[in-house]
C-alpha positions in Angstrom: 0.2 0.1 0.3 1.7 3.4 -1.0 0.2 6.7 0.0 2.1 9.9 -1.3 2.1 13.4 0.1 0.8 16.2 -2.5 2.0 19.5 -0.8 0.7 22.5 -2.3 2.1 25.8 -2.2 0.6 28.8 -4.1 3.5 30.7 -4.2 7.6 30.2 -4.1 7.3 32.3 -0.8 4.4 30.1 0.8 7.2 27.4 0.5 10.2 28.9 1.3 8.3 30.4 4.4 10.1 30.2 8.0 8.9 26.8 10.0 11.3 27.2 12.8 14.2 27.6 11.3 13.8 25.6 8.3 12.2 26.5 4.6 8.0 25.0 5.0 8.3 22.6 2.4 11.5 21.2 3.8 10.2 20.5 7.2 6.8 19.0 5.4 9.0 17.1 3.3 10.9 15.2 6.3 7.7 15.0 8.1 5.9 12.8 4.8 9.1 10.9 4.6 9.4 10.1 8.2 5.3 9.2 8.6 5.8 6.7 5.9 4.4 8.7 2.6 5.7 7.6 -0.7 6.5 10.0 -3.6 6.6 13.1 -2.1 5.5 15.7 -4.3 5.6 19.6 -4.2 3.8 21.5 -6.4 5.1 24.7 -6.2 6.4 27.5 -8.9 9.8 28.1 -8.7 11.2 30.9 -11.5 15.0 31.6 -9.6 15.5 27.8 -7.7 14.9 28.5 -4.5 12.3 25.7 -4.0 14.4 23.2 -5.3 17.5 24.1 -3.5 15.4 23.7 -0.1 14.5 20.2 -1.3 17.9 19.6 -2.2 19.0 16.0 -0.5 15.0 14.7 0.0 13.4 12.6 -2.0 10.5 14.7 -3.3 9.7 15.8 -6.4 8.9 19.5 -7.3 6.1 19.5 -9.9 5.6 22.6 -12.0 1.8 24.2 -11.3 -0.9 24.1 -13.8 -0.3 27.4 -15.3 -3.3 30.0 -15.1 -5.9 30.7 -16.1 -6.5 26.8 -15.7 -4.5 26.4 -12.4 -6.8 27.2 -9.7 -6.5 24.8 -6.7 -8.6 22.0 -7.3 -6.4 21.8 -10.3 -3.0 21.8 -8.5 -4.4 18.9 -6.2 -5.2 17.1 -9.6 -1.8 17.9 -10.9 0.1 16.8 -7.6 -1.6 13.5 -7.8 -1.4 12.7 -11.4 2.9 13.5 -10.8 3.0 11.0 -7.5 0.8 8.4 -9.8 3.8 8.7 -12.3 6.6 8.7 -10.3 5.4 5.6 -8.1 3.2 2.8 -9.6 0.5 1.6 -7.3 0.0 4.9 -5.4 -3.0 4.2 -3.2 -3.8 7.6 -2.1 -2.0 10.8 -1.5 -2.2 13.0 1.2 -3.5 16.1 0.3 -1.5 19.0 2.4 -1.5 22.8 2.4 2.2 24.3 2.9 0.9 27.0 5.3 0.2 23.7 7.7 3.7 23.3 8.8 3.4 21.8 12.1 2.0 18.6 11.2 4.2 15.7 12.5 4.9 12.3 11.3 3.2 10.1 13.7 0.3 11.8 12.1 1.1 10.8 8.8 1.4 7.3 9.8 -1.6 6.9 11.5 -3.6 8.2 8.6 -1.6 6.2 6.4 -2.6 2.9 9.0 -6.2 3.8 9.1 -6.5 3.9 4.9 -5.6 0.5 5.3 -8.1 -0.8 7.3 -10.6 1.4 5.2 -9.9 1.8 1.5 -12.5 3.6 0.4 -12.8 6.7 2.7 -11.4 10.5 2.7 -9.6 10.3 6.2 -9.8 13.9 7.6 -7.7 14.3 11.0 -9.2 16.9 13.4 -8.0 18.2 16.7 -10.4 18.8 19.5 -13.1 18.5 17.1 -11.9 20.7 14.6 -11.1 19.5 11.3 -7.5 20.0 9.7 -4.9 18.7 7.5 -3.4 16.4 5.7 -6.6 14.6 4.0 -6.1 11.3 2.7 -8.0 11.2 -0.8 -7.9 7.5 -2.2 -7.0 7.8 -5.9 -10.4 5.6 -6.4 -11.9 9.2 -5.9 -9.7 11.5 -7.4 -11.7 11.6 -10.4 -14.2 13.8 -8.3 -11.9 16.5 -8.3 -13.2 17.1 -11.6 -16.9 18.0 -10.8 -15.7 20.6 -8.4 -16.4 24.2 -9.7 -13.4 25.7 -11.2 -14.5 29.1 -12.4 -14.0 30.2 -8.9 -11.2 30.2 -6.6 -12.3 27.5 -4.5 -10.0 27.1 -1.8 -8.3 23.5 -0.3 -11.1 23.3 2.7 -14.2 24.1 0.4 -12.4 21.6 -1.9 -12.6 18.8 0.6 -16.2 19.9 1.8 -17.5 19.9 -1.5 -15.9 16.3 -2.1 -18.0 15.0 0.5 -20.6 16.8 -0.4 -21.2 15.2 -3.7 -20.4 11.6 -2.2 -17.4 10.5 -1.4 -17.2 8.8 1.8 -15.6 10.8 4.6 -14.1 9.8 8.2 -13.1 12.0 11.1 -9.9 10.9 12.9 -9.0 12.7 15.8 -5.0 12.3 16.1 -4.2 14.5 19.2 -2.0 16.3 16.9 -2.0 20.6 17.1 -0.5 20.7 13.8 -3.6 19.2 11.9 -5.6 22.8 12.8 -2.7 25.2 13.7 -0.6 26.9 11.0 2.2 28.7 10.7 0.5 31.5 12.0 0.8 30.2 15.2 4.5 29.9 16.6 5.4 26.4 16.9 6.2 27.2 21.0 2.7 28.9 21.2 0.8 25.3 19.8 -1.6 23.6 22.3 -0.5 20.5 23.9 0.4 17.6 21.6 -1.6 14.2 23.3 -0.5 12.1 20.3 -2.3 9.7 18.2 -4.2 6.6 19.3 -2.6 3.3 19.5 -1.6 2.1 15.9 -4.2 0.6 13.8 -1.8 -2.0 12.6 1.1 -3.2 13.8 4.3 -3.3 11.8 7.8 -2.2 11.5 8.9 0.8 10.0 12.1 1.1 7.2 11.4 4.2 6.1 14.7 6.3 5.2 16.6 3.0 5.3 18.2 3.3 1.6 19.7 6.8 3.2 21.8 5.2 6.0 23.9 3.6 3.2 25.2 6.8 2.0 28.7 8.3 3.1 28.2 11.1 5.8 29.7 13.6 3.3 27.8 12.5 0.5 26.4 15.6 -1.8 23.3 16.2 -1.7 21.0 15.8 -4.8 18.5 18.0 -6.1 14.9 17.0 -6.4 13.5 15.2 -9.2 11.8 17.8 -11.6 8.1 17.6 -13.3 7.8 20.1 -16.0 4.1 20.6 -16.5 2.7 19.2 -19.5 5.4 16.2 -19.5 5.1 12.8 -17.2 7.4 13.5 -14.3 10.7 12.0 -15.2 12.7 9.3 -13.4 14.9 10.4 -10.4 17.6 7.7 -11.8 18.0 9.2 -14.9 20.0 12.1 -15.9 18.6 15.3 -15.8 
């Protein structure tokens, strides 16, 4: 079972926003990887290469967004899922993740993936203290429902997810005790509510994510992210660029 992370940054500035001393896309890519998401796709414009530099050394793919006027938020979600499915075959679901939600912990990623393993057909929405949050796990079997979301207006991600649920996509809420799912970067990390932690794991298994990185020498150069230009399939990260 493979679950991707699709990180959505509306601009280079939002991708590079400070998250406790790191660019937020770097923090999110690391959290997604540590939690077991694969592949990791960052959908962001990057005219000066700064976003790619922030992702150097991660397994992330940097995907060029759908250009305007068609590049409304719902199109960028579809774009991220499409790239993820091109990068890794057999992707079962995608964590739709606005970049502003920079405090989500890797344990939350793991819990959502495990919950998907027991409920493959439902969209999973994390919550904290009764409030719905992010990232939202969307099974790829329901990705086509994004086409029914109104594209003649700038419906924001929260509204898009509500539209999917109202349109018949089965939805389930899971309270994971992580304040990062509802508190964005406007709240300093030190001021977050107490982290309660996820419930007991829904499936017992050993995590080996990141094991291949342990085989690299410490002085190995950092590789840049794979790049997926709009209009072309994502490039195989093992092929020369």
